[in-house]
C-alpha positions as CSV (number, residue, x, y, z in Angstrom):
1,M,65.9,4.5,-18.6
2,A,64.6,6.1,-15.5
3,K,60.9,5.6,-14.6
4,R,58.6,8.3,-14.9
5,H,56.5,9.1,-11.5
6,V,53.1,10.5,-11.4
7,D,52.6,10.6,-7.5
8,G,54.0,14.2,-7.1
9,A,57.7,13.2,-6.7
10,G,59.6,15.3,-9.2
11,V,56.4,16.9,-10.6
12,S,55.5,20.6,-10.5
13,P,52.5,21.6,-8.6
14,A,50.9,22.8,-11.7
15,K,51.4,19.6,-13.7
16,H,50.2,17.7,-10.5
17,R,47.3,19.8,-10.4
18,A,46.7,19.2,-14.4
19,V,46.8,15.3,-13.9
20,L,44.2,15.5,-10.9
21,S,41.9,17.7,-13.1
22,A,42.2,15.2,-15.9
23,L,41.4,12.3,-13.8
24,V,38.4,14.1,-12.1
25,A,36.9,15.0,-15.6
26,L,37.3,11.3,-16.6
27,V,35.5,10.1,-13.6
28,V,32.6,12.5,-14.1
29,A,32.3,11.5,-17.7
30,L,32.2,7.9,-16.6
31,S,29.5,8.4,-13.8
32,T,27.3,10.6,-16.3
33,A,27.2,7.7,-18.8
34,I,26.3,5.2,-15.9
35,Y,24.1,7.0,-13.7
36,V,20.6,8.8,-14.1
37,T,18.8,10.9,-11.5
38,V,15.6,9.8,-10.2
39,A,13.3,11.1,-7.4
40,A,13.4,9.6,-3.8
41,D,10.3,8.8,-1.7
42,D,10.2,12.6,-0.7
43,G,10.7,14.0,-4.2
44,T,14.4,14.8,-3.5
45,P,16.8,13.7,-6.2
46,R,18.9,10.6,-5.5
47,T,21.1,8.8,-7.9
48,T,20.4,5.0,-9.3
49,L,22.0,2.8,-11.6
50,A,20.3,3.2,-15.1
51,D,21.7,-0.2,-16.6
52,G,21.3,-2.3,-13.5
53,R,17.9,-3.4,-14.0
54,P,17.4,-6.5,-16.0
55,H,14.1,-6.6,-17.9
56,H,12.6,-8.4,-21.1
57,G,10.3,-6.2,-23.8
58,A,10.9,-2.8,-25.1
59,A,13.2,-0.3,-23.0
60,A,11.5,2.5,-21.4
61,P,13.5,5.8,-21.0
62,A,14.9,6.7,-17.5
63,S,12.3,8.2,-15.3
64,T,12.0,11.4,-13.2
65,G,9.3,12.6,-11.0
66,T,8.0,11.7,-7.7
67,W,7.4,8.2,-6.0
68,A,3.8,7.7,-4.8
69,G,2.0,4.4,-3.7
70,A,-0.1,2.9,-6.6
71,W,-1.6,0.2,-4.6
72,A,-0.7,-1.3,-0.9
73,T,-2.2,-3.5,1.6
74,A,-1.5,-4.6,5.2
75,P,0.1,-7.9,6.2
76,V,-2.4,-9.7,8.4
77,G,-0.9,-12.8,9.6
78,G,0.6,-16.1,8.7
79,E,-1.6,-18.2,6.2
80,P,-3.1,-21.3,7.8
81,G,-1.8,-24.6,6.2
82,T,1.7,-22.9,5.2
83,E,3.5,-23.4,8.6
84,T,5.9,-25.9,7.4
85,A,6.5,-25.8,3.7
86,G,5.3,-22.3,2.9
87,L,4.6,-22.2,-0.9
88,A,7.9,-24.1,-2.0
89,G,8.0,-24.9,-5.7
90,R,4.9,-22.5,-6.3
91,S,4.5,-19.5,-8.5
92,V,2.5,-16.8,-6.8
93,R,1.1,-14.3,-9.1
94,N,-0.7,-11.4,-7.1
95,V,-3.3,-9.2,-9.1
96,V,-3.5,-5.6,-7.9
97,H,-5.1,-2.4,-9.3
98,T,-3.5,0.7,-9.6
99,S,-4.7,4.2,-8.4
100,T,-2.1,6.3,-10.3
101,G,0.3,5.8,-13.1
102,G,4.0,6.2,-13.7
103,T,7.2,5.2,-15.9
104,S,8.9,3.3,-13.3
105,A,7.7,0.9,-10.5
106,R,9.3,-1.1,-7.5
107,V,7.6,-3.5,-5.1
108,T,7.6,-4.3,-1.5
109,L,7.6,-7.8,-0.3
110,S,7.1,-9.2,3.3
111,N,8.2,-12.1,5.2
112,L,6.8,-10.6,8.3
113,Y,4.9,-13.6,9.9
114,G,7.8,-16.0,8.4
115,R,9.6,-18.2,11.0
116,S,12.6,-18.7,8.7
117,P,14.2,-16.8,5.8
118,L,12.0,-16.5,2.6
119,T,14.2,-17.1,-0.3
120,L,12.9,-15.8,-3.5
121,T,15.0,-16.7,-6.8
122,H,12.7,-14.9,-9.3
123,A,10.3,-12.2,-9.4
124,S,8.6,-10.4,-12.2
125,L,6.0,-7.6,-13.0
126,A,3.8,-6.9,-15.9
127,L,0.6,-5.6,-17.0
128,A,-2.4,-7.8,-17.4
129,T,-4.0,-8.2,-20.5
130,G,-7.4,-7.3,-18.9
131,D,-9.1,-7.3,-15.6
132,G,-8.6,-10.4,-13.1
133,T,-6.5,-12.3,-15.5
134,A,-3.3,-14.1,-15.0
135,T,-2.5,-13.4,-18.5
136,A,0.2,-10.9,-19.1
137,D,1.0,-8.4,-21.9
138,A,4.3,-9.7,-23.3
139,Q,5.6,-6.2,-24.0
140,T,5.5,-5.2,-20.3
141,M,7.0,-8.3,-18.8
142,R,9.9,-7.3,-16.7
143,R,12.1,-9.3,-14.3
144,L,12.4,-7.7,-11.0
145,T,16.0,-7.2,-9.3
146,F,17.0,-6.7,-5.6
147,N,20.2,-4.7,-5.3
148,G,21.0,-5.8,-8.8
149,S,20.4,-9.4,-8.2
150,T,17.4,-11.6,-9.5
151,S,17.3,-13.7,-6.3
152,V,16.8,-12.3,-2.6
153,V,16.6,-13.8,0.9
154,I,14.1,-11.9,3.1
155,P,14.8,-12.9,6.9
156,A,12.0,-13.9,9.2
157,G,10.2,-10.7,10.2
158,G,11.6,-8.6,7.4
159,Q,10.8,-7.0,4.1
160,T,12.5,-6.0,0.9
161,V,12.0,-3.6,-1.9
162,S,12.8,-4.3,-5.3
163,D,15.0,-2.0,-7.5
164,A,13.0,0.5,-9.8
165,T,12.2,-1.0,-13.3
166,P,11.3,1.2,-16.1
167,L,7.6,0.3,-17.1
168,A,4.9,2.6,-18.1
169,I,2.0,1.7,-16.0
170,P,-1.4,3.5,-16.4
171,Q,-3.7,4.5,-13.3
172,G,-6.8,2.1,-13.0
173,T,-5.1,-1.2,-14.6
174,D,-4.3,-4.4,-13.3
175,V,-0.6,-5.3,-12.7
176,L,0.7,-8.8,-12.0
177,V,3.5,-9.3,-9.3
178,T,4.8,-12.9,-9.4
179,T,7.3,-14.5,-7.2
180,Y,8.9,-18.1,-7.1
181,S,10.2,-19.8,-3.8
182,P,12.1,-23.1,-4.5
183,T,12.6,-24.0,-0.8
184,P,10.3,-24.3,2.6
185,S,10.0,-20.7,4.0
186,G,7.3,-21.6,6.9
187,P,4.2,-19.4,7.3
188,V,3.4,-17.2,4.3
189,T,3.0,-13.6,5.0
190,Y,-0.7,-12.8,3.5
191,H,-3.8,-10.4,3.4
192,P,-6.8,-12.6,3.2
193,H,-9.7,-10.5,2.3
194,A,-8.5,-9.3,-0.9
195,R,-11.6,-9.2,-3.0
196,Q,-9.3,-9.9,-5.9
197,V,-8.8,-13.2,-7.6
198,S,-5.0,-14.0,-7.7
199,Y,-3.4,-17.0,-9.0
200,L,-1.0,-20.0,-8.1
201,A,1.1,-22.2,-10.6
202,T,3.2,-25.3,-9.7
203,G,6.9,-24.7,-10.7
204,D,8.7,-21.5,-11.7
205,H,6.3,-19.8,-14.4
206,T,7.5,-16.3,-13.0
207,E,7.6,-14.7,-16.5
208,D,4.9,-16.9,-18.2
209,T,2.8,-14.6,-20.1
210,T,-0.2,-17.0,-21.1
211,G,-1.4,-17.5,-17.8
212,T,-1.9,-21.2,-18.7
213,P,0.1,-22.7,-15.9
214,Y,-1.9,-20.5,-13.3
215,T,-4.8,-23.2,-12.7
216,E,-5.4,-22.3,-9.1
217,Q,-7.2,-19.3,-8.2
218,T,-7.0,-17.7,-4.6
219,P,-8.7,-14.8,-2.6
220,Y,-5.5,-13.8,-1.0
221,W,-2.7,-11.7,-1.5
222,R,0.5,-13.1,-0.5
223,Y,4.0,-11.6,0.5
224,L,3.2,-8.3,-1.6
225,T,2.5,-5.3,0.4
226,A,3.3,-2.4,-1.9
227,L,3.5,-1.2,-5.5
228,D,4.9,2.1,-5.9
229,V,5.3,4.1,-9.2
230,L,7.5,7.1,-10.2
231,G,5.8,9.7,-12.3
232,D,4.0,13.1,-12.4
233,E,0.5,12.0,-11.9
234,A,0.8,11.9,-8.3
235,A,2.6,14.3,-5.8
236,G,1.8,12.1,-2.7
237,T,-0.1,9.4,-1.3
238,V,-3.2,9.4,0.8
239,V,-3.4,6.2,3.1
240,V,-6.9,4.9,4.1
241,F,-6.6,3.1,7.5
242,G,-9.4,1.0,8.9
243,D,-11.3,-2.3,9.4
244,S,-13.3,-4.6,7.1
245,I,-15.4,-1.8,6.2
246,T,-12.2,0.0,4.5
247,D,-11.2,-3.5,3.4
248,G,-14.4,-3.9,1.4
249,V,-15.1,-7.2,2.5
250,T,-18.8,-7.4,1.1
251,S,-17.8,-5.4,-2.1
252,T,-18.0,-7.3,-5.5
253,V,-15.0,-9.7,-6.1
254,G,-12.7,-8.3,-8.7
255,A,-14.8,-4.8,-9.2
256,N,-12.7,-2.5,-7.1
257,H,-15.8,-1.1,-5.5
258,R,-14.2,-0.6,-2.0
259,W,-14.9,2.8,-1.1
260,P,-10.9,3.8,-1.3
261,D,-11.0,2.8,-4.8
262,I,-13.9,4.8,-5.6
263,L,-12.5,7.9,-3.7
264,S,-9.2,7.3,-6.0
265,G,-11.6,7.8,-8.9
266,R,-13.2,11.0,-7.6
267,L,-9.9,12.4,-7.0
268,R,-8.8,11.6,-10.8
269,G,-11.9,12.7,-11.9
270,A,-12.0,16.2,-10.2
271,L,-8.8,16.8,-11.6
272,V,-9.8,16.1,-15.2
273,D,-12.9,18.4,-14.6
274,G,-10.7,21.3,-13.6
275,G,-11.0,20.8,-9.7
276,Q,-8.5,21.9,-7.3
277,P,-8.0,18.7,-5.0
278,P,-4.6,17.6,-4.3
279,R,-2.8,15.3,-6.7
280,Y,-2.9,12.2,-4.6
281,S,-3.0,8.6,-5.0
282,V,-4.8,6.4,-2.6
283,V,-3.8,3.3,-0.8
284,N,-5.8,1.0,1.3
285,E,-4.5,-0.2,4.6
286,G,-7.8,-1.7,5.8
287,I,-7.7,-5.0,7.7
288,S,-10.9,-7.0,8.6
289,G,-11.6,-7.0,12.2
290,N,-9.0,-4.6,13.0
291,Q,-9.2,-2.5,16.2
292,V,-7.7,0.5,17.5
293,L,-6.6,-0.8,20.9
294,A,-6.3,-4.7,20.5
295,G,-4.4,-6.7,18.6
296,G,-4.4,-10.7,17.8
297,L,-2.2,-13.3,19.2
298,G,1.5,-14.1,18.5
299,R,4.7,-12.1,18.2
300,P,4.3,-10.5,15.7
301,A,0.6,-10.1,16.7
302,E,-1.6,-11.4,13.9
303,N,-4.1,-8.5,13.0
304,Q,-2.1,-6.0,14.8
305,S,-3.9,-3.3,16.6
306,G,-4.1,0.3,14.7
307,L,-1.8,1.6,17.3
308,G,0.8,-0.9,16.7
309,R,0.5,-1.0,13.0
310,F,0.2,2.8,12.4
311,G,4.0,3.3,12.1
312,R,4.3,0.4,9.4
313,D,1.1,0.8,7.5
314,V,0.6,4.6,7.3
315,L,3.8,6.7,8.4
316,A,6.2,4.3,6.4
317,R,4.0,4.4,3.1
318,T,5.9,6.0,0.2
319,N,5.5,9.8,0.1
320,A,2.3,9.8,2.4
321,K,0.6,13.3,2.6
322,A,-2.8,12.3,4.6
323,V,-4.5,9.8,6.2
324,V,-8.1,9.0,6.4
325,I,-8.8,6.9,9.4
326,D,-12.2,4.9,9.8
327,L,-11.4,2.9,13.0
328,G,-13.2,1.9,16.1
329,V,-16.4,0.0,15.4
330,N,-14.5,-3.3,16.2
331,D,-13.2,-2.3,19.8
332,I,-17.0,-1.8,20.4
333,L,-18.4,-5.1,18.9
334,R,-15.3,-7.3,19.7
335,N,-15.3,-6.3,23.5
336,P,-16.7,-8.9,25.6
337,R,-17.9,-6.2,28.1
338,V,-19.0,-2.6,27.3
339,A,-16.2,-0.5,25.7
340,D,-14.8,2.5,27.2
341,P,-15.5,5.5,24.8
342,D,-12.8,7.4,26.3
343,R,-10.1,4.8,25.7
344,I,-11.1,4.6,22.1
345,V,-10.9,8.2,21.5
346,T,-7.6,8.4,23.4
347,G,-6.3,5.9,21.0
348,L,-7.6,7.7,18.1
349,R,-6.0,11.0,19.2
350,T,-2.7,9.0,19.4
351,L,-2.9,8.1,16.1
352,V,-3.4,11.6,15.1
353,R,-0.6,12.8,17.0
354,Q,1.8,10.4,15.4
355,A,0.6,11.6,12.0
356,H,0.9,15.2,12.8
357,A,4.6,14.6,14.1
358,R,5.1,13.7,10.4
359,G,3.3,16.4,8.6
360,L,0.2,14.3,7.8
361,K,-3.3,15.6,7.3
362,V,-5.7,13.4,9.1
363,V,-9.4,13.1,8.1
364,G,-11.5,11.0,10.5
365,A,-14.8,9.0,9.8
366,T,-17.8,8.9,12.2
367,L,-18.6,5.1,13.1
368,M,-21.8,3.9,11.1
369,P,-24.7,2.2,12.6
370,F,-25.0,-1.8,13.3
371,K,-28.4,-2.3,14.7
372,G,-29.4,-5.8,13.3
373,H,-25.7,-7.3,13.5
374,R,-25.5,-10.2,15.9
375,A,-23.1,-8.2,18.3
376,Y,-25.9,-5.3,18.6
377,T,-26.8,-4.3,22.1
378,P,-28.4,-0.8,23.2
379,A,-25.2,-0.5,25.3
380,R,-22.7,-0.8,22.4
381,E,-25.0,1.6,20.3
382,A,-24.5,4.1,23.4
383,V,-20.8,3.7,23.1
384,R,-20.8,4.3,19.3
385,R,-22.9,7.4,19.7
386,Q,-20.8,8.9,22.4
387,I,-17.5,8.4,20.0
388,N,-19.3,9.9,17.1
389,E,-20.1,12.9,19.4
390,E,-16.4,13.5,20.2
391,I,-15.5,13.2,16.5
392,R,-18.2,15.7,15.5
393,A,-17.0,18.2,18.2
394,G,-13.7,18.6,16.3
395,G,-11.4,17.5,18.9
396,V,-10.1,14.3,17.4
397,Y,-9.3,14.9,13.7
398,D,-8.3,17.7,11.5
399,A,-11.6,17.1,9.4
400,V,-14.5,14.8,9.5
401,V,-16.2,12.7,7.0
402,D,-19.7,11.8,8.4
403,F,-20.1,8.3,7.0
404,D,-22.7,7.8,10.0
405,K,-25.1,10.6,8.8
406,A,-24.7,9.7,5.1
407,L,-25.8,6.0,5.6
408,R,-27.8,5.7,8.4
409,D,-31.6,4.9,8.0
410,P,-33.2,8.4,8.6
411,Y,-36.3,6.7,10.3
412,D,-33.9,4.4,12.5
413,P,-30.5,6.1,12.9
414,R,-29.4,3.0,14.6
415,R,-29.2,1.0,11.5
416,L,-27.9,1.3,8.0
417,R,-30.6,2.3,5.1
418,S,-31.8,-1.0,3.6
419,E,-30.0,-0.1,0.2
420,Y,-27.0,0.5,1.7
421,D,-26.7,-2.6,3.9
422,S,-24.9,-5.6,2.4
423,G,-27.3,-7.9,4.4
424,D,-25.2,-8.2,7.6
425,H,-26.2,-5.1,9.1
426,L,-22.8,-3.8,9.4
427,H,-21.0,-3.8,6.2
428,P,-22.1,-1.7,3.2
429,S,-23.3,-2.9,-0.1
430,D,-21.6,-1.5,-3.2
431,L,-24.1,1.2,-3.4
432,G,-23.3,1.8,0.3
433,Y,-19.5,2.0,-0.3
434,R,-20.2,4.4,-3.3
435,T,-22.2,6.6,-1.2
436,M,-19.3,6.8,1.4
437,A,-16.7,7.8,-1.2
438,E,-19.2,10.4,-2.9
439,T,-19.7,12.0,0.7
440,F,-16.2,12.7,1.2
441,D,-15.3,16.4,0.6
442,L,-12.0,16.3,-1.5
443,D,-10.8,19.7,-0.2
444,T,-10.5,18.2,3.4
445,L,-7.1,16.3,2.1
446,N,-5.5,19.8,1.3
447,G,-3.0,21.2,3.9
448,T,-1.6,19.8,6.9
449,G,-2.5,18.7,10.5
450,Q,-4.0,21.5,12.5
451,T,-6.3,20.2,15.3
452,E,-5.2,20.8,18.9
453,L,-5.5,17.7,20.9
């Protein structure tokens, strides 16, 4: 019997087109069964595997919406004492607090300060059963994947983003992100002033829900630099960029009393009350000791300058729409000589130009007083005042939040009011942080950058 050819030889053009049409229809049908559409970082659709996300617990429906930052932090350096072994054989359970909610989530893990590849064989995501606890809600435990695999190798100096995993995450809740590395990796990339207790366990307890193995508490966030969510609550992200005052180093541990936390709550509350602020989440990119102009030692530099890290910590944040800059006081206090105010202002304007090039609105803060701090001198006070004059004059930022005016002592404007002072005459108390957030005009976050520099 003669063989029948389907490659076009001896077949009429009409029949050939019919065969091709049938094949196309079959491919489309299969694709529809395998894929679902979700939103990319900028809100535009992209195609993502629906069944390539291994997880435990009740399945959540496929999600649509907009990606936004629910939480973030800046990598600061390599953790002392981890230079050789890293955290080999340990489970790292980071506790983070969300500023917005969604129905899917993904995380960013960093090996920026590592000197060798970081191998993670297991990672998970879950809701905590309460505030500040290592105990997970068993129904929410999800195993994270990376390009469909449960393990990932992050090269030295690199980072990775997990696959999106379906999970209903409310705003204002604690989320547990846990990783396990079986092998030495060298310096652990960390954020030292978390003002949040996280946990360590010996062995692989990544999907443990009891919290019992997590006997060691830690004030650090390790590896984790972002938690993004997909949903309809936030149309974009506000990035707060600053130093220890933004980092909240004197705020109550575990209470989420940093001023960006309270700003986030104000944005949500205003929407509930019928206000018209933008539907933005808030993420905190403060680093204690950070300066506009100078970074630390090493390659990459530890505590990298604001100019050096702005692209990574602001412009690369998921769906960033606006940035709030509160930076410059360490350029004054940590300079062994009298700082040049013109250089600092020029550095701030450089950040604004970079933000404008990406369409971001920039709100800038005046520098608060520090009389009584060990580094105070009248010459440094004069530099602070000159910088504030430039900021208030309107030639630096698109809009200004006057933290100086809100927190200074009316009888001695060179120092903080006593009730707003944590005691070191530089960092605010919890009440001071709340006052900063309440001073913020939410309407200034609307629109795009306009200032002519």
